[in-house]
MIVEXBA-81781 format. One record per residue: residue number from 1; residue in one letter; x, z, y of N, C-alpha, C in turn. Coordinates in nm, 4 decimals, decimal comma, always signed. Each point is the difference from the previous one (the first is absolute). Layout:
BEGIN
[site NUM 'A' [X Z Y] [X Z Y] [X Z Y]]
...
% end
This chain:
BEGIN
[site 1 'E' [+31,7287 +0,9397 +25,5389] [-0,1226 +0,0503 +0,0607] [-0,0595 -0,1032 +0,0961]]
[site 2 'Q' [+0,0843 -0,0640 +0,0799] [-0,0480 -0,1015 +0,0943] [-0,0653 -0,1157 -0,0753]]
[site 3 'F' [+0,0603 -0,0393 -0,1113] [-0,0546 -0,1077 -0,0820] [-0,1363 +0,0391 -0,0568]]
[site 4 'E' [-0,0133 +0,1238 -0,0453] [-0,1273 +0,0476 -0,0545] [-0,1083 +0,0032 +0,1074]]
[site 5 'N' [+0,0366 +0,0393 +0,1215] [-0,0967 +0,0005 +0,1107] [-0,0474 -0,1413 +0,0312]]
[site 6 'A' [+0,0924 -0,0953 -0,0021] [-0,0364 -0,1394 +0,0271] [-0,0925 -0,0523 -0,1091]]
[site 7 'K' [+0,0293 +0,0307 -0,1253] [-0,0855 -0,0435 -0,1107] [-0,1396 +0,0595 +0,0132]]
[site 8 'K' [-0,0072 +0,1258 +0,0374] [-0,1300 +0,0657 +0,0159] [-0,0819 -0,0694 +0,1092]]
[site 9 'K' [+0,0640 -0,0330 +0,1115] [-0,0692 -0,0697 +0,1091] [-0,0467 -0,1374 -0,0455]]
[site 10 'L' [+0,0858 -0,0721 -0,0726] [-0,0381 -0,1326 -0,0490] [-0,1143 +0,0090 -0,1002]]
[site 11 'D' [+0,0013 +0,1033 -0,0826] [-0,1104 +0,0191 -0,0953] [-0,1319 +0,0206 +0,0746]]
[site 12 'E' [+0,0050 +0,0798 +0,1066] [-0,1208 +0,0247 +0,0797] [-0,0489 -0,1283 +0,0669]]
[site 13 'V' [+0,0934 -0,0762 +0,0585] [-0,0360 -0,1252 +0,0670] [-0,0576 -0,0990 -0,1000]]
[site 14 'S' [+0,0597 -0,0095 -0,1177] [-0,0502 -0,0951 -0,0996] [-0,1436 +0,0333 -0,0392]]
[site 15 'Q' [-0,0315 +0,1268 -0,0149] [-0,1373 +0,0399 -0,0346] [-0,0974 -0,0360 +0,1111]]
[site 16 'I' [+0,0398 +0,0243 +0,1233] [-0,0860 -0,0334 +0,1140] [-0,0290 -0,1498 +0,0008]]
[site 17 'I' [+0,1035 -0,0807 -0,0180] [-0,0171 -0,1455 +0,0046] [-0,0873 -0,0481 -0,1159]]
[site 18 'I' [+0,0298 +0,0484 -0,1197] [-0,0728 -0,0443 -0,1188] [-0,1482 +0,0380 +0,0080]]
[site 19 'E' [-0,0275 +0,1193 +0,0507] [-0,1375 +0,0488 +0,0045] [-0,0792 -0,0550 +0,1186]]
[site 20 'S' [+0,0683 -0,0536 +0,0993] [-0,0679 -0,0457 +0,1205] [-0,0611 -0,1387 -0,0186]]
[site 21 'Q' [-0,1191 -0,0153 +0,0494] [-0,0646 -0,1311 +0,0053] [+0,0270 -0,0676 +0,1339]]
[site 22 'E' [+0,0602 +0,0730 +0,0909] [+0,0226 -0,0479 +0,1362] [+0,1341 -0,0709 +0,0177]]
[site 23 'V' [+0,0991 +0,0333 -0,0826] [+0,1335 -0,0566 +0,0169] [+0,0003 -0,1441 -0,0506]]
[site 24 'E' [+0,0282 -0,0935 +0,0898] [+0,0052 -0,1414 -0,0362] [+0,1406 -0,0436 -0,0375]]
[site 25 'S' [+0,0999 +0,0536 +0,0693] [+0,1385 -0,0351 -0,0301] [+0,0924 +0,1145 +0,0396]]
[site 26 'V' [+0,1212 -0,0086 -0,0514] [+0,0996 +0,1034 +0,0251] [+0,1287 -0,0684 +0,0452]]
[site 27 'D' [+0,0572 +0,0489 +0,1087] [+0,1312 -0,0456 +0,0463] [+0,1000 +0,1119 -0,0278]]
[site 28 'I' [+0,1067 -0,0327 -0,0696] [+0,1054 +0,0958 -0,0294] [+0,1234 -0,0471 +0,0751]]
[site 29 'V' [+0,0456 +0,0824 +0,0951] [+0,1069 -0,0403 +0,0910] [+0,1180 +0,0960 -0,0137]]
[site 30 'G' [+0,1164 -0,0564 -0,0335] [+0,1206 +0,0800 -0,0145] [+0,0870 -0,0071 +0,1239]]
[site 31 'Y' [+0,0761 +0,1069 +0,0231] [+0,0918 +0,0095 +0,1129] [+0,1338 +0,0557 -0,0479]]
[site 32 'A' [+0,1027 -0,0182 +0,0811] [+0,1333 +0,0536 -0,0271] [+0,0547 +0,0620 +0,1279]]
[site 33 'D' [+0,1064 +0,0768 -0,0136] [+0,0633 +0,0548 +0,1201] [+0,0992 -0,1009 +0,0568]]
[site 34 'M' [+0,0671 +0,0371 +0,1083] [+0,0870 -0,0934 +0,0710] [+0,1381 -0,0153 -0,0627]]
[site 35 'I' [+0,0323 +0,0812 -0,0993] [+0,1316 -0,0084 -0,0624] [+0,0050 -0,1253 -0,0882]]
[site 36 'G' [+0,1032 -0,0781 +0,0147] [+0,0144 -0,1217 -0,0796] [-0,0403 -0,1237 +0,0783]]
[site 37 'K' [+0,0241 -0,1153 -0,0615] [-0,0326 -0,1279 +0,0634] [-0,1503 -0,0244 -0,0025]]
[site 38 'A' [-0,0490 -0,0698 +0,1000] [-0,1431 -0,0284 +0,0126] [-0,0529 -0,0743 -0,1230]]
[site 39 'S' [+0,0767 -0,0954 -0,0525] [-0,0460 -0,0766 -0,1163] [-0,0129 +0,0898 -0,1230]]
[site 40 'Y' [+0,0943 +0,0911 -0,0177] [-0,0070 +0,0947 -0,1119] [-0,1209 +0,0917 +0,0165]]
[site 41 'N' [-0,0207 +0,0507 +0,1213] [-0,1117 +0,0908 +0,0251] [-0,1345 -0,0686 -0,0225]]
[site 42 'K' [-0,0078 -0,1278 +0,0320] [-0,1237 -0,0766 -0,0243] [-0,0285 -0,0054 -0,1501]]
[site 43 'R' [+0,1026 -0,0332 -0,0802] [-0,0179 -0,0042 -0,1461] [-0,0340 +0,1380 -0,0559]]
[site 44 'L' [+0,0685 +0,1021 +0,0493] [-0,0229 +0,1362 -0,0470] [-0,1427 +0,0448 +0,0307]]
[site 45 'S' [-0,0475 -0,0300 +0,1193] [-0,1357 +0,0414 +0,0378] [-0,1041 -0,0739 -0,0839]]
[site 46 'T' [+0,0250 -0,1259 -0,0315] [-0,0917 -0,0751 -0,0865] [+0,0002 +0,0592 -0,1402]]
[site 47 'K' [+0,1180 +0,0365 -0,0487] [+0,0098 +0,0612 -0,1330] [-0,0757 +0,1333 -0,0044]]
[site 48 'R' [+0,0089 +0,0780 +0,1049] [-0,0744 +0,1269 +0,0063] [-0,1508 -0,0266 -0,0108]]
[site 49 'A' [-0,0473 -0,0977 +0,0754] [-0,1430 -0,0326 -0,0021] [-0,0414 -0,0525 -0,1372]]
[site 50 'E' [+0,0829 -0,0834 -0,0621] [-0,0298 -0,0523 -0,1340] [-0,0055 +0,1121 -0,1027]]
[site 51 'T' [+0,0857 +0,0985 +0,0129] [+0,0002 +0,1140 -0,0912] [-0,1320 +0,0766 +0,0100]]
[site 52 'V' [-0,0484 +0,0190 +0,1220] [-0,1284 +0,0680 +0,0190] [-0,1135 -0,0845 -0,0577]]
[site 53 'R' [+0,0035 -0,1312 +0,0225] [-0,1033 -0,0884 -0,0564] [-0,0022 +0,0107 -0,1523]]
[site 54 'S' [+0,1164 -0,0014 -0,0615] [+0,0084 +0,0104 -0,1460] [-0,0540 +0,1338 -0,0487]]
[site 55 'Y' [+0,0322 +0,1070 +0,0711] [-0,0497 +0,1323 -0,0377] [-0,1523 +0,0043 +0,0078]]
[site 56 'L' [-0,0547 -0,0516 +0,1104] [-0,1459 +0,0003 +0,0160] [-0,0665 -0,0896 -0,1050]]
[site 57 'A' [+0,0618 -0,1111 -0,0340] [-0,0546 -0,0873 -0,1049] [-0,0045 +0,0751 -0,1324]]
[site 58 'G' [+0,1003 +0,0807 -0,0258] [+0,0025 +0,0807 -0,1215] [-0,1094 +0,1060 -0,0028]]
[site 59 'K' [-0,0507 +0,0336 +0,1161] [-0,1095 +0,0974 +0,0106] [-0,1366 -0,0675 -0,0020]]
[site 60 'G' [-0,0014 -0,1325 -0,0151] [-0,1271 -0,0694 -0,0113] [-0,0366 -0,0870 +0,1187]]
[site 61 'L' [+0,0845 -0,0095 +0,0993] [-0,0293 -0,0817 +0,1177] [+0,0364 -0,1450 -0,0311]]
[site 62 'K' [-0,0919 -0,0689 -0,0702] [+0,0283 -0,1362 -0,0428] [-0,0970 -0,1014 +0,0591]]
[site 63 'T' [-0,1180 +0,0436 +0,0378] [-0,1028 -0,0943 +0,0414] [-0,0050 -0,0228 +0,1498]]
[site 64 'R' [+0,0748 +0,0757 +0,0738] [-0,0037 -0,0106 +0,1456] [+0,1012 -0,1040 +0,0492]]
[site 65 'N' [-0,0254 -0,0505 +0,1188] [+0,0943 -0,0878 +0,0665] [+0,1107 +0,0867 +0,0600]]
[site 66 'V' [+0,1219 -0,0133 -0,0525] [+0,1121 +0,0824 +0,0448] [+0,1064 -0,0891 +0,0631]]
[site 67 'N' [+0,0357 +0,0302 +0,1246] [+0,1040 -0,0732 +0,0723] [+0,1202 +0,0916 +0,0182]]
[site 68 'V' [+0,1180 -0,0511 -0,0326] [+0,1223 +0,0790 +0,0092] [+0,0947 -0,0672 +0,0982]]
[site 69 'R' [+0,0601 +0,0814 +0,0877] [+0,1014 -0,0548 +0,0891] [+0,0997 +0,1089 +0,0390]]
[site 70 'G' [+0,1192 -0,0430 +0,0328] [+0,1043 +0,0906 +0,0452] [+0,0375 -0,0349 +0,1428]]
[site 71 'L' [+0,0058 +0,1000 +0,0852] [+0,0313 -0,0231 +0,1409] [+0,1372 +0,0536 +0,0392]]
[site 72 'G' [+0,0816 +0,0331 -0,0984] [+0,1361 +0,0439 +0,0290] [+0,0048 +0,1223 +0,0883]]
[site 73 'E' [+0,0876 -0,0059 +0,0989] [+0,0212 +0,1160 +0,0868] [-0,0900 +0,0001 +0,1229]]
[site 74 'S' [-0,0972 -0,0918 +0,0051] [-0,0913 -0,0029 +0,1143] [-0,0938 +0,1202 -0,0040]]
[site 75 'N' [-0,0608 +0,0287 +0,1111] [-0,0986 +0,1071 +0,0108] [+0,0587 +0,1370 -0,0361]]
[site 76 'S' [+0,1169 +0,0279 +0,0529] [+0,0676 +0,1272 -0,0250] [-0,0852 +0,1168 +0,0496]]
[site 77 'Q' [+0,0008 +0,1073 -0,0756] [-0,0732 +0,1202 +0,0408] [+0,0933 +0,1113 +0,0465]]
[site 78 'T' [+0,1304 -0,0250 -0,0044] [+0,0968 +0,1030 +0,0342] [+0,0730 -0,0334 +0,1294]]
[site 79 'K' [+0,0587 +0,1016 +0,0569] [+0,0874 -0,0139 +0,1167] [+0,1265 +0,0787 -0,0328]]
[site 80 'C' [+0,0901 -0,0642 -0,0739] [+0,1201 +0,0681 -0,0470] [+0,1217 -0,0463 +0,0790]]
[site 81 'D' [+0,0887 +0,0933 +0,0261] [+0,1265 -0,0303 +0,0660] [+0,0909 -0,0695 -0,1016]]
[site 82 'E' [+0,0337 -0,1247 +0,0267] [+0,0807 -0,0784 -0,0945] [+0,1409 +0,0541 -0,0172]]
[site 83 'T' [+0,0419 +0,0938 +0,0871] [+0,1346 +0,0566 -0,0125] [+0,0024 +0,1235 -0,0902]]
[site 84 'L' [-0,1137 +0,0367 -0,0565] [-0,0029 +0,1134 -0,0933] [+0,0889 -0,0300 -0,1200]]
[site 85 'P' [+0,0538 +0,1049 -0,0636] [+0,0706 -0,0232 -0,1263] [-0,0944 -0,0709 -0,0978]]
[site 86 'R' [+0,0543 -0,0839 -0,0878] [-0,0793 -0,0882 -0,0862] [-0,1133 +0,0729 -0,0729]]
[site 87 'Q' [+0,0279 +0,1117 -0,0657] [-0,1047 +0,0687 -0,0769] [-0,1099 +0,0526 +0,0910]]
[site 88 'E' [+0,0366 +0,0494 +0,1164] [-0,1012 +0,0475 +0,0956] [-0,0848 -0,1168 +0,0494]]
[site 89 'L' [+0,0629 -0,1151 +0,0230] [-0,0731 -0,1186 +0,0425] [-0,0970 -0,0445 -0,1092]]
[site 90 'I' [+0,0461 -0,0015 -0,1240] [-0,0864 -0,0367 -0,1131] [-0,1203 +0,0937 -0,0059]]
[site 91 'N' [+0,0243 +0,1294 +0,0132] [-0,1101 +0,0977 -0,0020] [-0,0951 -0,0213 +0,1170]]
[site 92 'C' [+0,0547 -0,0267 +0,1170] [-0,0822 -0,0200 +0,1190] [-0,0899 -0,1235 -0,0142]]
[site 93 'L' [+0,0508 -0,1039 -0,0670] [-0,0726 -0,1261 -0,0129] [-0,0998 -0,0028 -0,1169]]
[site 94 'A' [-0,0164 +0,1089 -0,0696] [-0,0838 +0,0025 -0,1210] [-0,1407 -0,0555 +0,0239]]
[site 95 'A' [-0,0595 +0,0289 +0,1129] [-0,1377 -0,0450 +0,0268] [-0,0111 -0,1520 +0,0119]]
[site 96 'D' [+0,1115 -0,0668 +0,0246] [-0,0020 -0,1466 +0,0101] [+0,0008 -0,0668 -0,1372]]
[site 97 'R' [+0,0377 +0,0723 -0,1034] [+0,0023 -0,0536 -0,1365] [-0,1334 +0,0339 -0,0649]]
[site 98 'R' [-0,0962 -0,0896 +0,0157] [-0,1369 +0,0333 -0,0412] [-0,0765 -0,1249 -0,0414]]
[site 99 'V' [-0,1173 +0,0268 -0,0593] [-0,0967 -0,1056 -0,0299] [-0,1333 +0,0464 +0,0550]]
[site 100 'E' [-0,0674 -0,0884 +0,0710] [-0,1333 +0,0298 +0,0526] [-0,1018 -0,0841 -0,0743]]
[site 101 'I' [-0,1138 +0,0607 -0,0300] [-0,1075 -0,0704 -0,0697] [-0,1163 -0,0097 +0,0975]]
[site 102 'E' [-0,0391 -0,1234 +0,0291] [-0,1090 -0,0254 +0,0935] [-0,1211 -0,0492 -0,0794]]
[site 103 'L' [-0,1125 +0,0682 +0,0169] [-0,1226 -0,0387 -0,0689] [-0,0874 -0,0794 +0,0951]]
[site 104 'N' [-0,0373 -0,1184 -0,0412] [-0,0874 -0,0854 +0,0799] [-0,1399 +0,0095 -0,0588]]
[site 105 'V' [-0,0928 +0,0499 +0,0802] [-0,1346 +0,0274 -0,0492] [-0,1011 -0,1017 +0,0521]]
[site 106 'K' [-0,1130 -0,0059 -0,0677] [-0,1078 -0,0885 +0,0415] [-0,0496 +0,0407 +0,1379]]
[site 107 'Q' [-0,0289 -0,0990 +0,0805] [-0,0482 +0,0270 +0,1360] [-0,1512 +0,0069 +0,0011]]
% end
């Protein structure tokens, strides 16, 4: 269900971008949670962003300037107690495992 919700949101975003005459470029930024080594999280966050870029390209987003980057565990959105049992910590950190799409519009 979570995967279907994400696909639905990406489908909506792709339509907005494709139909807009105002969007000049798109930045796709991936993030990871704090679990694991920083180098692994950097690669994982980049892979998340690349996956979103590929999905949007499959929806027709081919002519726009698209920039992809992974920022690892930076810019955390959670405040989780690191002493929580592992599964509870994973659940608490869910919001940090994300991809943000930034639309850069004509000024």
